[in-house]
C-alpha positions in Angstrom: 30.5 -17.6 81.9 28.3 -16.4 79.4 25.2 -16.4 81.5 27.3 -13.9 83.9 28.7 -11.7 81.2 24.7 -11.5 80.1 23.6 -10.5 83.4 26.4 -8.1 84.0 25.6 -6.3 80.8 21.9 -6.0 81.7 23.0 -4.4 85.1 24.9 -2.0 83.3 21.8 -0.7 81.6 20.0 -0.2 84.9 20.8 3.6 85.3 20.1 4.6 81.8 16.6 2.4 82.0 16.1 4.2 85.6 16.8 7.8 83.9 14.3 6.9 80.9 11.5 5.9 83.2 12.1 8.5 85.7 12.5 11.4 83.0 10.7 10.2 79.8 8.3 7.5 80.4 6.6 8.7 83.7 6.3 12.4 82.3 4.5 11.0 79.2 2.3 8.8 81.2 1.5 11.7 83.5 0.6 13.6 80.6 -1.7 10.7 79.0 -3.3 10.9 82.7 -3.9 14.7 82.3 -5.1 14.5 78.8 -7.4 11.4 78.9 -8.6 10.8 82.2 -7.7 13.6 84.3 -10.4 16.2 86.0 -9.3 18.9 83.6 -9.8 17.1 80.5 -13.6 16.6 81.6 -13.8 20.2 81.9 -13.0 21.0 78.0 -13.7 17.8 76.2 -16.0 14.8 76.6 -13.5 12.5 74.7 -10.0 12.3 73.5 -11.5 12.7 69.6 -13.1 15.9 70.7 -9.9 17.5 69.8 -10.6 16.9 65.9 -13.9 18.9 66.4 -11.9 22.2 66.7 -11.1 23.7 63.5 -8.2 25.5 65.0 -6.4 22.9 66.4 -7.3 20.5 63.5 -5.5 22.9 61.3 -2.4 23.1 63.4 -2.3 19.1 63.1 -3.0 19.1 59.5 -0.5 21.6 58.7 2.3 20.1 60.8 1.7 16.8 58.8 1.9 18.7 55.6 5.1 20.8 56.2 6.8 17.4 57.2 5.5 15.7 54.0 6.3 18.6 51.6 9.7 18.8 53.0 10.4 15.2 52.8 9.1 15.2 48.9 11.6 18.3 48.2 14.2 16.7 50.2 14.2 13.5 48.1 13.9 15.6 44.9 16.7 17.6 45.5 18.7 15.3 48.0 18.7 12.4 45.5 20.4 13.8 42.4 23.1 15.6 44.9 23.7 12.1 46.3 24.2 10.5 42.8 26.7 12.7 41.9 28.8 12.6 45.4 28.8 8.8 44.7 29.4 8.6 41.3 32.2 11.4 40.6 35.4 12.0 42.0 36.4 15.5 42.1 38.4 17.9 44.2 37.1 19.0 47.3 34.4 15.9 47.2 36.0 14.5 51.1 35.3 18.1 52.4 31.7 18.6 51.0 30.7 15.2 52.5 32.3 16.2 55.9 30.5 19.5 55.6 27.0 17.6 55.3 27.4 17.1 59.0 27.1 21.0 59.8 23.5 21.4 59.8 23.5 18.7 62.7 25.9 20.8 64.8 24.1 24.0 64.2 21.5 24.9 66.9 18.1 25.1 65.9 17.6 29.3 66.6 21.1 29.8 64.6 19.4 28.0 61.6 16.1 30.2 62.3 18.1 33.5 62.3 20.1 32.4 59.3 16.9 31.7 57.1 15.5 35.2 58.8 19.1 36.9 57.6 18.4 35.6 54.0 15.1 35.9 53.2 13.7 37.9 56.4 12.3 41.7 56.2 15.9 42.8 56.0 17.2 39.8 54.5 20.2 39.6 51.9 18.5 38.0 48.8 15.0 39.1 49.9 16.0 42.8 49.8 18.1 42.1 46.7 15.3 40.3 44.9 12.2 42.5 46.1 10.7 39.7 47.7 8.4 39.8 50.9 8.1 36.0 52.6 7.1 37.1 55.9 3.9 35.1 56.8 4.4 32.8 54.3 5.1 29.0 54.7 8.1 29.1 52.6 10.1 30.3 55.4 9.5 27.3 57.6 10.0 24.9 54.4 13.4 26.5 53.4 14.4 26.0 57.1 13.2 22.5 57.3 15.5 21.9 54.0 18.4 23.4 55.5 18.5 20.9 58.6 17.0 17.8 56.6 18.6 18.0 52.9 21.9 16.8 54.0 20.1 13.7 56.0 18.8 12.5 52.6 22.1 13.3 50.8 24.2 11.4 53.5 21.8 8.4 53.0 21.7 8.5 49.3 25.4 8.2 49.0 25.6 5.7 51.4 23.2 3.6 49.6 24.5 4.0 46.4 27.8 2.7 47.8 26.0 -0.7 48.5 24.5 -0.9 44.7 26.3 -4.1 42.9 28.4 -3.0 40.2 28.2 -6.3 38.5 24.4 -6.2 38.3 24.8 -2.4 36.7 27.3 -3.5 34.4 25.0 -6.7 33.5 22.3 -4.4 32.9 24.1 -1.8 30.4 25.7 -5.0 28.7 22.1 -6.1 27.9 21.3 -2.7 26.2 19.7 -1.1 29.2 20.1 3.1 29.1 21.7 4.6 31.8 18.1 5.9 33.4 16.9 2.5 32.8 19.8 0.4 34.5 19.2 3.2 37.4 15.5 2.6 37.5 15.5 -1.1 37.4 18.8 -2.1 39.1 19.9 0.8 41.7 16.7 2.3 42.5 15.4 -1.1 44.0 18.6 -1.1 46.0 18.7 2.4 47.5 15.0 2.6 48.2 15.0 1.4 51.8 17.9 3.6 52.8 16.1 6.6 51.3 12.9 5.5 53.0 14.6 5.2 56.4 16.2 9.1 56.0 12.6 10.3 55.0 11.1 8.9 58.1 13.8 10.6 60.2 12.9 13.8 57.9 9.6 13.4 58.8 10.0 13.1 62.6 12.4 16.2 62.8 10.2 18.4 60.8 6.8 17.3 62.5 8.4 17.3 66.2 10.5 20.6 65.3 10.0 23.5 67.8 12.5 26.2 67.4 12.5 26.7 63.5 8.4 26.6 63.6 8.4 29.1 66.6 10.7 31.7 64.7 9.7 31.1 61.1 6.1 29.9 61.3 4.5 33.4 62.6 0.8 33.1 63.6 -0.6 31.2 61.0 1.9 28.6 60.0 2.9 27.5 63.4 2.9 23.7 64.4 1.5 21.8 67.0 4.6 22.0 69.0 4.5 25.7 69.3 0.8 25.2 69.9 1.5 23.5 73.2 3.9 25.8 74.3 1.7 28.4 73.7 -1.2 26.9 75.6 1.1 25.8 78.5 3.1 29.0 78.7 0.5 31.8 77.8 -3.1 30.5 78.2 -2.6 27.8 81.1 -4.7 25.5 79.1 -3.2 22.2 80.4 -5.8 19.6 79.1 -5.9 20.5 75.5 -2.0 20.9 75.4 -2.0 17.6 77.1 -4.2 16.0 74.4 -2.3 17.7 71.6 1.0 16.3 73.0 -0.5 12.7 73.4 -1.9 12.6 69.5 1.8 13.8 68.6 3.4 11.1 70.4 0.8 8.7 68.7 1.8 9.9 65.3 5.5 10.1 65.7 5.4 6.6 67.3 3.8 5.4 64.2 6.3 7.0 62.0 9.2 5.7 64.4 8.0 2.2 64.2 8.1 2.2 60.5 11.7 3.8 60.8 12.5 1.0 63.1 11.1 -1.7 60.8 13.1 -0.3 57.9 16.4 0.0 59.9 15.9 -3.9 60.9 15.9 -4.6 57.1 19.0 -2.7 56.7 20.9 -4.5 59.6 21.0 -7.7 57.4 24.6 -7.7 56.4 25.4 -7.7 52.6 28.4 -7.6 50.7 28.8 -6.0 47.3 31.5 -4.6 44.8 30.5 -0.8 44.7 30.5 0.7 41.4 33.8 2.9 41.0 33.8 6.6 40.9 35.2 8.4 38.0 36.5 11.8 37.3 34.0 14.1 35.3 35.4 14.1 31.6 32.6 15.8 29.8 31.0 19.5 30.2 27.7 17.7 31.4 29.5 16.1 33.9 31.0 19.0 35.3 27.8 20.9 34.9 26.0 18.0 37.2 28.8 18.6 39.8 28.4 22.3 40.0 24.5 21.9 40.0 24.9 19.6 43.3 27.3 22.0 44.7 25.0 25.0 43.9 21.9 23.1 45.5 24.0 22.2 48.7 25.3 25.9 48.9 22.0 27.7 48.5 20.0 25.4 51.1 23.0 24.5 53.5 25.2 27.2 53.5 23.9 30.5 52.4 21.9 30.7 55.7 25.1 30.6 57.6 27.1 32.8 55.5 24.0 35.3 55.4 24.2 35.4 59.7 28.0 36.1 59.3 27.2 38.8 56.5 24.8 40.4 58.5 26.5 40.3 61.8 29.8 42.2 60.0 27.7 45.0 59.0 25.8 45.3 62.2 28.5 47.9 63.5 30.9 47.8 66.2 28.2 49.1 69.1 26.4 45.9 68.4 29.5 43.2 68.6 30.3 45.2 71.9 27.4 43.3 73.7 29.5 40.3 73.7 31.1 41.9 76.9 27.9 42.9 78.2 27.3 41.1 81.9 24.0 39.6 80.7 26.0 38.0 77.7 28.7 36.5 79.6 26.3 35.4 82.2 24.3 33.5 79.5 27.7 32.3 77.9 28.8 30.7 81.2 25.6 29.2 81.7 25.6 27.8 78.2 29.3 26.2 78.8 28.5 25.0 82.2 25.2 23.1 81.5 26.5 21.7 78.3 29.6 20.4 79.9 27.6 19.1 82.8 25.1 17.6 80.4 27.8 16.1 78.2 29.5 14.1 81.4 26.1 12.7 82.2 25.1 11.5 78.6 28.4 10.1 78.0 28.1 8.0 81.1 24.3 7.2 80.4 25.1 6.4 76.8 28.4 4.2 77.5 26.4 2.0 80.0 23.3 1.9 77.5 25.3 0.7 74.7 27.2 -2.0 76.6 24.0 -3.1 78.0 22.4 -3.4 74.7 24.8 -5.7 73.4 22.7 -8.3 75.5 19.2 -7.0 74.7 17.4 -6.1 71.6 14.7 -4.7 73.8 17.4 -1.8 75.4 18.8 -1.3 72.1 15.4 -0.1 71.0 15.1 1.9 74.1 17.9 4.2 73.1 15.2 5.5 70.6 12.8 6.9 73.1 14.0 10.5 73.3 14.1 10.7 69.5 10.4 9.9 69.5 9.1 12.0 72.4 9.7 15.6 71.4 11.3 17.9 73.9 8.1 20.0 74.3 6.2 16.9 75.2 9.3 16.1 77.6 9.6 19.5 79.1 5.6 19.7 79.5 5.3 16.4 80.9 8.2 17.0 83.6 6.4 20.1 84.4 2.7 18.2 85.6 4.9 15.5 87.2 7.2 17.2 89.2 5.8 20.7 89.8 8.1 21.4 92.8 11.1 21.0 90.9 10.6 22.8 87.7 12.8 25.5 88.9 15.5 23.1 89.7 18.8 23.0 88.2 19.2 19.1 88.3 16.2 18.5 86.4 17.0 20.8 84.0 20.4 19.3 83.4 18.9 15.9 83.8 16.5 16.7 81.0 19.4 17.9 79.0 21.3 14.7 79.4 18.3 12.4 78.6 17.8 13.9 75.3 21.6 14.2 74.2 22.8 10.7 75.7 20.9 8.5 72.6 23.7 10.0 70.5 26.4 8.4 72.3 24.5 5.3 72.8 23.7 4.6 69.1 27.2 5.7 67.9 29.0 3.5 70.7 26.6 0.4 70.0 26.9 0.6 66.1 30.8 0.5 66.8 30.5 -2.4 69.4 28.8 -4.3 66.9 31.4 -4.0 64.3 34.1 -4.9 67.0 36.1 -8.2 66.1 35.2 -10.8 68.9 38.6 -12.5 68.8 40.4 -9.5 70.3 38.4 -9.5 73.7 38.3 -13.2 74.0 42.0 -13.2 73.5 42.5 -10.7 76.2 40.2 -12.6 78.5 41.9 -15.9 77.7 45.1 -14.3 78.9 43.5 -13.5 82.5 42.5 -9.8 81.9 39.2 -8.8 83.8 36.3 -7.7 82.0 37.0 -3.8 82.8 40.6 -4.4 81.7 39.4 -5.8 78.4 37.2 -2.8 78.1 39.6 -0.1 79.0 42.6 -1.4 77.2 41.0 -3.2 74.1 37.4 -2.2 73.8 37.7 1.6 74.3 40.6 2.3 72.0 38.9 0.7 69.2 35.7 2.3 69.6 37.0 5.6 70.9 36.4 7.5 67.1 32.7 6.4 67.4 32.4 7.8 70.9 33.8 10.9 70.1 31.6 11.1 67.4 28.6 10.7 69.5 29.8 12.8 72.3 30.0 15.8 69.6 26.9 15.3 68.4 25.4 15.1 71.9 27.6 18.4 73.0 26.0 20.2 70.0 22.5 19.1 71.2 23.2 20.7 74.7 24.3 23.8 73.5 21.5 24.4 71.4 18.7 23.2 73.5 15.7 25.3 73.4 12.4 23.8 74.2 13.4 22.4 77.5 15.0 25.4 78.7 11.8 27.5 77.9 9.7 25.5 80.3 12.0 24.3 83.1 14.5 27.3 83.5 14.7 30.6 85.8 15.7 34.1 84.7 18.9 33.8 86.1 19.8 30.6 84.3 19.3 32.3 80.9 21.4 30.6 78.0 22.5 32.0 75.0 19.4 30.2 73.2 17.2 32.0 75.5 19.0 35.1 75.1 18.6 35.1 71.5 14.8 34.2 71.9 14.2 37.4 74.0 16.3 39.7 71.6 14.3 38.6 68.7 10.9 39.1 70.7 11.8 43.0 71.1 11.2 45.5 68.3 13.8 47.4 66.6 16.6 46.6 64.1 19.1 47.0 67.0 17.6 44.1 68.9 17.7 42.0 65.4 21.4 42.8 64.8 22.1 41.6 68.4 20.5 38.4 68.0 22.7 37.7 65.0 25.8 38.8 66.9 24.7 36.1 69.6 23.9 33.6 67.1 27.4 34.0 65.7 28.8 33.2 69.1 26.5 30.3 69.8 27.5 28.6 66.2 31.2 29.3 66.8 30.7 27.4 70.3 28.9 24.5 68.6 31.3 24.3 65.6 34.3 24.6 68.2 32.8 21.7 70.2 32.0 19.7 67.6 35.6 19.8 66.0 37.6 19.5 69.5 35.7 16.6 70.8 35.3 14.5 67.2 39.0 15.5 66.3 40.3 14.9 62.8 38.8 12.3 60.7 41.2 9.8 58.7 40.9 10.8 55.1 38.8 8.6 53.1 40.8 6.0 51.3 40.7 6.5 47.1 37.8 4.6 45.7 38.9 1.9 43.3 
């Protein structure tokens, strides 16, 4: 009986595996052939190592690594103290702050880039007030990276500090250890793997990021992903673009492997009594709380508030473009593409999560879309299926493959924690496997499923890299429309991009809130 269930679960994974092979693995292999063994490669390079002899391309790779590493260091230095405050102090609004930490994950990349420009750009709110000119500097990109990734470290730090043993800390303090020494000798070893895991994700997000680097990096500080897009879309140099994409894949694969090893270590179940949160009682305590909230406000909330501020002052004429035929067409494309992609992503994610319960290999396969950057996926599809590059099914399928791992990972984690005796009891009463899933399993994992669907919907709404490669002019979405406005000169086009960004941000937030639904209040800490 168990063997039959195992085989059936494997069959459930055939469709997601087929999608990964056709839309991810095969394009990457085609890219490898083009870059390492294709005829085009022999015209521009004698070996794959020739890439490193080009000072310009070498600088692109080096800068991509440097900006990702710098973001990791800054996120750790800023995020760990904030996480400690949120994990150790109980104050009004703490639960809301923890919930708002998910906001950067929901905001599309282009909206975040516009927020940075609205704050620190040529006509930015703070740059104008302080008389600063940060254009053509690396600080815009680094600030944008922190907007997206600071909350990753903070959230991981809060979770990690919740797994620190209260007894061990109390024992250290009883033996005369100062608070700092107790943190360094007891708490830090316990939370270091969690922080290392989050920093691996931060590095991957920054190293393989496209939208932020395209808008904020400029000519000098653009990353490898932007260079790949430029070589393909503007210069038609497929061979060096293929080599760059392959080296990017190797580097991100190495980081992802380290992330998987750390995650395997963290998967070991541990039970500890967490340290109870306390209410701040001294001015120094409240100063720490205010400082933590100020850091989150400056890096995570300020760009979004700057968009709203600049958009409100753009004038009615600018807001009237929301009713233009071009905007309405882009809105319709965004909604229908995202809805179809979400449906496909949900089906693939559910099947993959169910099949992953019977296979570790299938569970690991869900990470593939995170390892391969959207630019690499789009470029590989362009080479492998040239006759389908202007095909709507291919575009929507690419959307779904990039979004469905959120559903698969969230649902798989919920299935892991599901009590085994409930499905077994239902089967012993004669229920079929399908009826057990529909009446017992699904209601219990529904919150996790909705959460994964919410992130998948936000990903589809803000998808940008694949759209640039595979879309047609009549399929313009809000992201491509914003990018087109940014590429046109004049303050009016910049204001129009801000107004469109407000619309896209509202759509993403509404989709996330509608799908995920209200979250249960956090139980009080002992």
